[in-house]
C-alpha positions in Angstrom: 61.2 60.3 84.1 58.4 57.8 83.8 60.5 55.3 85.7 60.9 57.5 88.5 57.3 58.5 88.9 56.3 54.7 89.4 59.1 54.1 91.5 58.1 57.3 93.9 54.5 55.7 93.8 55.7 52.5 95.2 57.6 53.7 98.0 54.9 54.5 100.2 52.8 51.8 99.9 56.3 49.3 100.6 57.3 51.3 103.6 53.3 51.3 104.8 53.6 47.4 104.5 57.0 47.3 106.5 55.7 49.2 109.1 52.7 47.2 109.4 54.2 44.0 109.4 56.8 45.2 111.9 54.0 46.2 114.1 51.9 43.6 113.9 52.3 41.1 116.6 50.6 38.2 114.3 52.8 38.5 111.4 55.7 38.6 113.6 55.1 35.3 115.5 54.1 33.6 112.0 57.6 34.6 111.0 59.4 33.4 114.0 57.2 30.2 114.8 59.3 27.1 115.0 59.2 24.3 112.1 57.9 21.0 113.1 61.9 20.0 113.0 62.7 22.5 115.7 60.0 21.5 117.9 61.0 17.6 117.3 64.4 18.5 118.3 63.4 20.6 121.5 61.5 17.6 122.8 64.5 15.6 122.3 67.1 17.4 124.1 68.5 14.8 126.2 68.3 11.7 123.7 71.4 9.4 124.2 72.7 6.3 122.1 73.3 4.9 125.5 76.8 4.0 124.9 80.2 5.4 123.8 81.7 5.8 120.4 85.5 5.1 121.0 86.2 4.7 117.0 84.2 7.5 116.3 85.6 9.9 119.0 89.3 8.8 118.0 88.6 9.8 114.5 87.1 13.2 115.3 89.5 14.2 117.8 92.5 13.5 115.0 90.3 15.8 112.4 88.6 13.1 110.4 88.2 11.7 108.1 85.2 10.0 109.9 83.1 7.8 107.5 79.7 6.4 108.1 78.0 4.2 106.5 74.3 4.2 106.9 72.6 0.9 105.5 68.6 0.3 105.6 65.3 0.1 104.0 63.4 3.2 102.5 63.8 5.2 105.3 67.7 5.2 104.5 66.9 5.8 101.0 64.9 8.9 101.8 61.4 7.5 100.1 59.1 10.6 100.2 61.5 13.6 99.5 62.9 14.1 96.4 66.3 15.7 97.0 69.2 13.7 98.2 70.1 16.5 100.3 66.7 16.0 102.7 67.3 12.3 103.6 68.4 11.7 107.0 72.1 10.7 106.4 72.8 13.7 104.2 71.1 15.8 107.1 72.9 13.9 109.7 76.4 14.7 107.7 75.5 18.5 107.6 74.8 18.7 111.4 78.0 16.6 112.3 80.0 18.9 110.0 78.8 21.9 111.7 79.4 20.5 115.1 82.8 19.3 114.5 83.9 22.1 111.7 87.7 20.7 111.7 86.6 17.2 110.5 86.1 16.0 107.2 82.8 13.9 107.5 82.2 11.2 104.9 78.4 9.4 104.6 77.9 6.7 102.1 73.9 6.0 101.8 73.3 2.3 101.4 69.8 2.0 101.7 67.5 0.1 99.7 63.9 -0.2 98.7 61.7 -2.7 100.7 64.8 -4.0 102.7 64.4 -6.7 105.6 67.1 -7.8 108.3 68.1 -10.6 106.0 68.5 -8.3 103.2 70.6 -5.8 104.7 72.9 -8.7 106.9 73.2 -10.2 103.2 74.5 -6.9 101.8 77.0 -6.1 104.7 80.2 -7.3 102.6 79.4 -5.3 99.5 77.5 -2.3 100.8 79.0 -1.9 104.4 82.3 -3.6 104.5 84.2 -2.3 101.4 83.6 1.3 102.6 85.9 0.4 105.2 83.3 2.8 107.5 84.4 3.8 111.0 80.9 4.2 112.0 77.5 2.1 111.0 74.1 3.3 111.2 71.7 0.1 110.8 67.9 1.2 110.2 65.9 -1.8 110.5 62.8 -3.5 111.5 59.9 -1.7 110.1 59.4 -3.7 106.8 59.9 -7.1 109.1 57.5 -5.9 111.5 54.7 -4.6 108.8 55.3 -6.3 105.6 57.4 -9.7 106.1 55.5 -11.3 108.8 58.6 -11.7 111.1 59.7 -10.3 114.2 60.1 -13.6 116.8 62.6 -15.3 114.9 64.6 -12.2 113.8 67.0 -11.6 117.3 69.6 -14.0 116.4 69.9 -12.6 112.7 70.3 -8.9 114.5 72.9 -10.0 116.9 74.8 -12.1 114.4 74.7 -9.1 112.3 76.1 -6.4 114.7 78.9 -9.2 115.7 79.9 -9.1 111.9 80.1 -5.3 111.9 81.8 -5.2 115.2 84.3 -7.6 114.0 85.9 -4.8 111.7 86.4 -2.4 115.1 83.5 -0.2 113.9 81.1 1.7 116.0 77.3 0.6 115.1 74.1 2.2 116.2 70.9 0.4 115.7 67.7 2.8 114.5 64.3 1.4 115.4 61.3 1.6 114.0 59.1 4.9 113.1 56.6 6.0 115.0 53.4 6.3 112.1 50.1 4.7 111.6 51.0 1.8 109.5 53.8 0.6 111.7 51.2 1.4 115.0 48.7 -1.0 112.9 51.0 -3.8 113.2 50.6 -6.2 116.0 54.5 -7.2 115.8 55.6 -4.0 116.0 56.0 -4.0 119.9 57.9 -7.4 119.5 60.6 -5.7 117.1 60.8 -2.5 119.1 62.0 -4.8 121.8 64.0 -6.9 120.0 66.2 -4.4 118.6 66.5 -2.7 122.1 67.7 -6.3 123.5 70.1 -6.6 120.6 71.3 -3.0 121.3 71.9 -3.8 125.0 73.0 -7.1 124.8 75.9 -6.3 122.3 76.5 -2.8 123.9 75.9 -1.0 120.8 74.3 2.5 120.3 70.3 2.4 119.9 68.9 5.7 118.4 65.3 5.5 119.6 63.4 6.8 116.2 60.2 5.5 117.6 60.3 7.2 120.7 61.9 10.6 119.3 58.7 10.9 117.1 56.4 10.0 120.1 57.9 12.7 122.4 57.5 15.1 119.4 53.8 14.7 119.3 53.7 14.5 123.0 55.2 18.0 122.8 52.3 19.3 120.4 52.7 18.4 116.9 50.2 16.9 114.8 50.5 13.3 114.2 51.1 13.7 110.8 53.6 16.4 110.9 56.8 13.8 110.7 54.9 11.5 108.6 54.6 11.4 104.7 51.0 11.3 103.6 51.5 7.2 103.1 51.1 7.0 106.6 54.5 5.0 107.1 57.5 7.1 105.8 58.9 10.2 107.3 58.2 13.7 105.9 60.7 16.4 105.3 60.6 17.4 108.7 60.7 14.3 110.1 63.9 13.2 108.2 65.1 16.5 109.3 64.7 15.7 112.7 66.1 12.4 112.9 69.1 13.2 110.8 70.2 16.7 113.3 68.9 14.4 116.2 71.3 11.6 115.4 74.3 13.9 114.7 74.0 15.5 117.9 73.7 12.2 119.7 76.8 10.9 117.7 78.7 14.2 118.8 77.5 13.5 122.4 78.4 10.0 122.3 82.1 10.7 121.1 82.8 12.9 123.6 
């Protein structure tokens, strides 16, 4: 009897609270407010890799498996998030699997902290080619522009690296720098951006414009820090989420 009495007393305030929440526009708006990642995605609906992905298309049309290797630095490792499920390669895998439910998607994360362009190319044999990928995402340039002090002399290395990957018949997508305070503070970031874009255009491989994606999101109204971690360099969880999902959608479009 005592439990029933307590329950009866709770019914009225709970019901009143539910009615109040349903009738309060501010509370309803708070529940449906889009996340920073959703705003970022909405600002980048027309994002394109700039090329077709023939091997990826063939794998997807055959029902897979499609094997993707993501190589790069801390942005690929997922520095700043503490769950591998929140890294951009894993977010990309889930989104691509949702877009192609009939296809098995496999993703290998070959990121390494503090990696540079020479460091990545030196790892291609062991950390990329041994996995026999169909698609390679090469995230590059940030450490070279902000820490390593190089940019101007690296174009040939990027081109040679792309050619080494293409020699196996794989599709290649280059991912450029992040739009973040520490990157923008580097006098070399514009040179590196141009270098990556030129290499992608010259070798006719995909370019995932992370820099432009993040800048568009800010132009759409996101606070400058919404997609960047507190260190002013790495992506936040929302940043990785938007990047991974936008990349998956661009791959899906490039393979159609």
